[in-house]
C-alpha positions in Angstrom: -1.2 -19.7 36.1 -1.3 -15.9 36.1 0.3 -15.8 32.6 -2.4 -18.3 31.4 -5.2 -16.2 33.0 -3.9 -13.1 31.2 -3.7 -14.9 27.8 -7.3 -16.1 28.1 -8.5 -12.6 28.9 -7.0 -11.1 25.7 -9.0 -10.9 22.5 -8.5 -13.3 19.8 -5.7 -11.9 17.6 -7.0 -13.7 14.5 -10.3 -11.7 14.9 -8.4 -8.6 14.9 -6.5 -9.7 11.7 -9.8 -10.4 10.0 -11.5 -7.2 10.9 -8.3 -5.3 10.0 -8.4 -7.1 6.6 -12.0 -6.1 6.0 -11.2 -2.4 6.8 -8.3 -2.4 4.4 -10.5 -3.9 1.7 -12.8 -0.8 2.0 -9.9 1.7 2.1 -8.2 0.0 -0.8 -11.1 0.7 -3.1 -9.1 3.9 -4.0 -7.0 1.6 -6.3 -10.1 1.4 -8.6 -9.4 5.0 -9.5 -8.6 4.4 -13.2 -12.3 3.4 -13.6 -13.2 7.0 -12.7 -10.5 8.6 -14.7 -12.4 9.0 -18.0 -15.8 9.9 -16.4 -14.1 12.6 -14.2 -12.5 14.0 -17.3 -15.8 14.2 -19.1 -18.0 15.4 -16.3 -15.5 17.9 -15.0 -14.3 19.0 -18.6 -10.7 18.7 -17.7 -7.5 17.0 -19.2 -6.3 13.6 -18.4 -3.6 14.9 -16.3 -5.9 17.2 -14.3 -8.3 14.3 -13.7 -5.5 12.0 -12.6 -4.1 14.6 -10.2 -7.1 13.5 -7.9 -5.4 10.1 -7.5 -2.0 11.7 -6.7 -3.6 14.1 -4.1 -5.2 11.1 -2.4 -1.8 9.3 -2.0 -0.2 12.5 -1.0 -2.8 13.1 1.8 -2.6 9.3 2.7 1.2 9.4 3.1 1.5 12.6 5.0 -1.3 11.5 7.3 0.2 8.1 7.9 3.3 9.9 9.0 1.6 11.1 12.2 -1.0 8.4 12.4 1.3 6.0 14.1 1.8 8.6 16.9 -2.0 9.1 17.1 -2.5 5.3 17.3 -0.1 5.0 20.3 -1.7 7.9 22.1 -5.4 7.2 21.5 -5.6 3.6 20.5 -6.4 1.8 17.3 -10.2 1.8 17.7 -10.7 5.6 18.0 -8.2 6.3 15.2 -9.6 3.7 12.8 -13.2 5.0 13.5 -12.0 8.5 12.7 -10.3 7.2 9.5 -13.5 5.5 8.4 -15.7 8.7 9.0 -13.3 10.9 7.1 -12.9 8.6 4.1 -16.5 7.9 3.9 -17.4 11.5 4.2 -14.8 12.6 1.6 -16.2 10.2 -1.0 -19.9 11.2 -0.1 -19.1 15.0 -0.5 -17.4 14.2 -3.8 -20.8 13.3 -5.2 -21.6 17.0 -5.1 -18.3 18.4 -6.4 -19.0 18.6 -10.1 -18.2 20.6 -12.1 -15.4 22.1 -9.9 -12.4 19.9 -10.1 -10.8 21.7 -7.1 -13.7 20.6 -4.9 -13.0 17.0 -5.9 -9.5 17.5 -5.0 -10.6 18.7 -1.6 -13.3 16.0 -0.9 -12.2 12.7 -2.6 -8.5 13.7 -2.6 -7.6 15.5 0.8 -10.5 14.5 3.1 -10.6 11.0 1.7 -6.9 10.6 1.7 -6.5 11.7 5.3 -9.1 9.0 6.3 -7.3 6.4 4.4 -4.0 7.2 5.9 -5.4 7.0 9.4 -7.0 3.6 8.9 -4.2 2.1 6.9 -1.4 2.8 9.5 -3.6 1.7 12.4 -3.8 -1.9 11.1 -0.1 -2.2 10.6 0.8 -0.7 14.0 -1.8 -2.8 15.8 -1.1 -6.2 14.1 2.6 -6.1 14.1 2.6 -6.2 17.9 -0.1 -8.9 18.1 2.0 -11.1 15.7 5.7 -11.0 16.7 5.9 -14.7 15.5 4.7 -13.9 12.0 5.9 -10.4 11.3 6.3 -10.7 7.6 3.1 -12.7 7.0 0.8 -10.5 9.1 2.0 -7.2 7.8 1.3 -8.8 4.3 -2.1 -9.8 5.5 -2.8 -6.5 7.2 -2.5 -4.7 3.8 -3.6 -7.4 1.4 -7.2 -6.2 1.8 -6.0 -2.8 0.7 -4.5 -4.2 -2.4 -7.5 -6.3 -3.2 -10.0 -3.4 -2.7 -10.2 -2.7 -6.4 -11.2 -6.3 -7.1 -14.6 -5.6 -5.6 -15.0 -1.9 -6.3 -13.9 -1.7 -10.0 -16.7 -3.8 -11.5 -19.2 -2.3 -9.1 -18.1 1.3 -9.8 -18.0 0.7 -13.5 -21.6 -0.7 -13.5 -22.8 2.1 -11.3 -21.3 4.8 -13.3 -23.1 3.5 -16.4 -26.4 3.1 -14.7 -26.6 6.1 -12.3 -23.8 8.4 -13.2 -20.6 9.5 -11.5 -22.1 11.5 -8.7 -24.4 8.9 -7.3 -21.6 6.4 -7.6 -19.6 8.4 -5.2 -22.5 8.8 -3.0 -23.4 5.1 -2.7 -19.8 3.9 -2.4 -19.0 6.6 0.2 -21.9 5.5 2.5 -20.7 1.9 2.1 -17.2 2.7 3.1 -18.2 4.6 6.2 -20.5 1.9 7.4 -18.1 -0.9 7.0 -15.0 0.7 8.4 -16.7 2.2 11.5 -18.3 -1.1 12.4 -15.0 -3.2 12.1 -12.9 -0.6 13.9 -15.0 -1.4 17.1 -13.1 -4.7 17.4 -9.6 -3.1 17.4 -7.5 -3.3 20.6 -3.8 -2.5 21.4 -1.6 -5.4 22.3 -0.1 -5.5 25.9 3.5 -4.2 26.2 5.8 -7.1 25.3 3.1 -9.4 24.2 4.1 -12.9 22.9 1.6 -15.7 21.9 1.5 -18.6 24.4 4.2 -21.3 23.7 6.0 -19.3 21.1 9.7 -19.8 20.7 11.4 -17.5 18.2 13.1 -19.3 15.3 16.8 -18.7 14.6 16.0 -16.1 11.8 13.4 -14.4 14.0 16.1 -14.2 16.8 18.8 -12.9 14.6 17.5 -11.1 11.5 16.4 -7.9 13.3 17.7 -4.9 15.2 19.3 -5.4 18.5 17.8 -2.3 20.0 14.6 -0.4 19.9 14.8 3.0 18.0 12.6 6.0 18.5 11.5 7.9 15.3 14.0 10.8 15.9 16.9 8.2 16.3 15.8 6.4 13.2 15.7 9.6 11.2 19.3 10.2 12.0 20.3 7.0 10.3 21.1 6.8 6.5 19.4 3.4 6.2 16.0 5.0 7.1 16.3 7.1 4.0 17.4 4.3 1.8 14.3 2.3 2.9 12.2 5.4 2.1 13.8 5.6 -1.4 13.1 1.9 -2.0 9.5 2.3 -1.1 9.0 5.5 -3.1 10.5 3.9 -6.3 8.3 0.8 -5.8 5.3 2.9 -5.5 6.2 5.1 -8.5 6.2 2.1 -10.8 3.0 0.5 -9.5 1.0 3.8 -9.1 1.8 4.7 -12.7 0.1 1.6 -14.0 -2.7 1.5 -11.5 -3.6 5.1 -12.3 -4.2 4.5 -16.1 -4.9 0.8 -16.1 -8.3 1.0 -17.7 -7.3 3.6 -20.5 -4.1 1.9 -21.1 -5.8 -1.4 -21.8 -8.2 0.4 -24.1 -5.3 2.0 -26.1 -3.0 -0.9 -26.2 -5.6 -3.7 -27.0 -8.7 -1.8 -28.3 -11.2 -3.2 -25.8 -14.0 -1.2 -24.3 -14.3 0.3 -20.9 -16.2 -2.5 -19.2 -13.8 -5.1 -20.4 -10.8 -2.9 -19.4 -12.3 -2.8 -15.9 -11.4 -6.5 -15.7 -7.7 -5.5 -15.9 -8.3 -3.2 -12.9 -9.8 -6.1 -11.0 -6.8 -8.4 -11.9 -4.5 -5.8 -10.6 -6.5 -5.7 -7.4 -6.3 -9.3 -7.0 -2.5 -9.5 -7.4 -1.9 -6.3 -5.5 -3.6 -8.0 -2.5 -1.8 -11.4 -3.1 1.6 -9.8 -3.5 1.3 -8.4 0.0 0.8 -11.7 1.4 3.2 -13.7 -0.9 6.1 -11.4 -0.8 5.6 -10.7 3.0 5.6 -14.5 3.7 8.6 -15.1 1.3 10.6 -12.3 3.1 10.4 -14.2 6.3 12.4 -16.9 4.6 14.9 -15.2 2.3 15.1 -11.8 4.2 13.7 -8.3 3.3 16.7 -7.1 1.2 16.7 -10.0 -1.2 12.9 -9.8 -1.4 13.1 -6.2 -2.8 16.2 -7.0 -5.0 13.8 -9.8 -6.6 10.9 -7.4 -7.1 13.0 -4.7 -8.7 14.6 -7.0 -11.2 11.4 -8.6 -12.1 9.6 -5.2 -12.7 12.6 -4.0 -14.9 11.9 -6.9 -17.2 8.2 -6.7 -17.2 7.9 -2.9 -17.7 10.3 -3.3 -20.7 8.0 -5.9 -22.3 4.6 -4.3 -21.5 4.5 -1.7 -24.4 4.8 -4.4 -27.1 1.6 -6.3 -26.0 -1.5 -5.9 -28.1 -3.6 -8.8 -26.8 -5.8 -8.0 -23.8 -5.5 -11.6 -22.5 -1.6 -11.4 -22.6 -1.8 -7.8 -21.0 -3.1 -9.4 -17.9 0.0 -11.3 -17.3 2.5 -8.4 -17.0 -0.1 -6.3 -15.2 -0.5 -9.0 -12.7 3.2 -9.4 -12.1 3.6 -5.6 -11.7 0.6 -5.5 -9.2 2.2 -8.5 -7.3 5.4 -6.6 -6.8 3.7 -3.4 -6.0 1.7 -4.9 -3.3 4.8 -6.9 -2.2 6.5 -3.5 -1.4 3.8 -2.7 1.1 3.6 -6.2 2.5 7.4 -6.3 3.1 8.4 -2.9 4.0 6.7 -2.7 7.5 8.6 -5.8 8.6 11.9 -4.4 7.0 11.5 -1.3 9.1 10.7 -3.4 12.2 13.7 -5.5 11.5 16.0 -2.4 11.3 14.6 -0.2 14.0 12.8 -2.6 16.4 9.1 -3.4 16.6 8.2 -1.2 19.6 8.0 2.0 17.6 7.5 0.4 14.2 4.1 2.0 13.6 5.5 5.5 14.1 8.7 4.9 12.1 7.0 3.3 9.2 4.1 5.8 9.3 6.7 8.5 8.6 8.3 6.3 5.9 4.8 6.3 4.2 5.6 9.8 3.0 7.4 7.8 0.2 3.9 6.6 -0.9 2.9 10.2 -1.4 6.1 10.9 -3.3 5.7 7.9 -5.6 1.9 8.3 -5.9 2.6 11.8 -7.3 5.5 11.0 -9.6 4.2 7.8 -11.1 0.8 9.1 -12.3 2.2 12.4 -13.6 5.0 10.5 -15.3 2.7 8.1 -17.2 0.3 10.8 -18.3 3.0 13.4 -19.4 3.7 12.0 -22.9 1.5 12.3 -25.9 -1.9 14.3 -26.0 -5.2 13.7 -24.3 -6.7 12.2 -27.3 -3.6 10.2 -28.2 -1.6 9.4 -25.0 1.8 7.9 -25.2 2.3 5.3 -22.5 5.1 3.4 -24.1 7.8 6.0 -23.4 7.1 6.3 -19.7 6.9 2.5 -19.4 10.5 2.2 -20.7 11.6 5.0 -18.3 10.2 3.1 -15.5 11.9 -0.1 -16.5 15.2 1.8 -16.4 14.3 3.1 -12.9 13.6 -0.3 -11.6 16.9 -1.7 -12.9 18.9 1.0 -11.1 16.8 0.5 -8.0 17.8 -3.1 -7.6 21.0 -2.0 -5.9 19.2 -0.1 -3.1 18.2 -3.1 -0.8 21.9 -4.3 -0.7 23.0 -0.7 0.1 20.4 -0.7 3.1 21.7 -4.1 4.2 25.3 -3.0 4.1 24.6 0.3 6.1 22.8 -1.7 8.8 25.5 -4.2 9.1 28.2 -1.6 9.2 26.7 0.1 12.2 26.7 -3.2 14.1 23.2 -3.2 15.8 21.6 -5.4 13.2 22.1 -9.1 13.4 21.5 -11.6 10.5 21.8 -15.2 9.7 25.0 -16.0 7.6 26.0 -19.1 5.9 27.4 -21.7 8.2 26.5 -19.7 11.3 23.4 -19.6 13.5 23.7 -15.8 13.7 26.5 -13.2 13.4 26.4 -9.6 14.3 27.8 -7.4 11.5 
């Protein structure tokens, strides 16, 4: 009776999931960056590499902030931290409206201030929902970040139209105000799950009982284990590949297929759709086949697709490999939070995965720099870095199996094996 009364007094966890999705939708607008790339270069009179550095700085600030955002979430609660994240992100983009012609002010406002806001909001949604949904760990972490991946779907056509009609500065101003209002409002619904929460009537499946850590690690304990660093490297390499394409999607489409900027913005929207869908799809699939084999599949698929990409000259055909890459890029973010929770326990998953998001910073720096480091500003060479990334993905395919082997060797990770309901290895 008491348990039933307690359950009825709790907030509806699906309302929390929906509001978290909406917040991530606003935060994920940063993935529409390639729409801003050429206008920033023109307005600020800088090279393609200098303009694209803004995107790398955002991801750097995001990843570093998420590293301690999990701790702040545990201490102050998701509502306060998400609200702060929304204020900082909105303010950073608003201030970017007044940065021209100084590119370093853009780095500070859009890049650092905005990136800090994104990092705080992003990790809060994951840390909050993973505790509210112990029965749907892979799916809910996918849903929690699906909005982030899909943010460019809405922002890219809106931003492209605004830049054409009112200019770059006012576009930053209008979008920044919208981000601030949306995130601050939805953050007021956020609540922390009670300790040890489980939904009424839930009985863990065989895989849910077995395919995870047998103890709860703290962050310092996790950092002493080699498998944490292997997971970090897996995420960093997956981000490197996806961020490279995302950062130049619009100009790459224009160079490979000869389309204009408005048409090229469609590619950014498609990437946004599949970036978001991949977080749900791969997160859901990982609940069935396991996280290691999910990442193995994504790396092999990307190795093939990146190798094919430079040979495509039709815009319609270009949408297919771009969608597949976005699906895998998003899948990394949809699967890794559950991977970390499986390996280190759910109790401190927000803090442990938050620290792991420094891999997002690393990949977000390496990917965009790599893909803009060949050719010249007027005649960029995208083919060479795409082939390099294909090779990286092929080599990376071994890492998920290495992580699995390290966890099994230590003996505190239990998984389902053929012909057995569950075996400790």
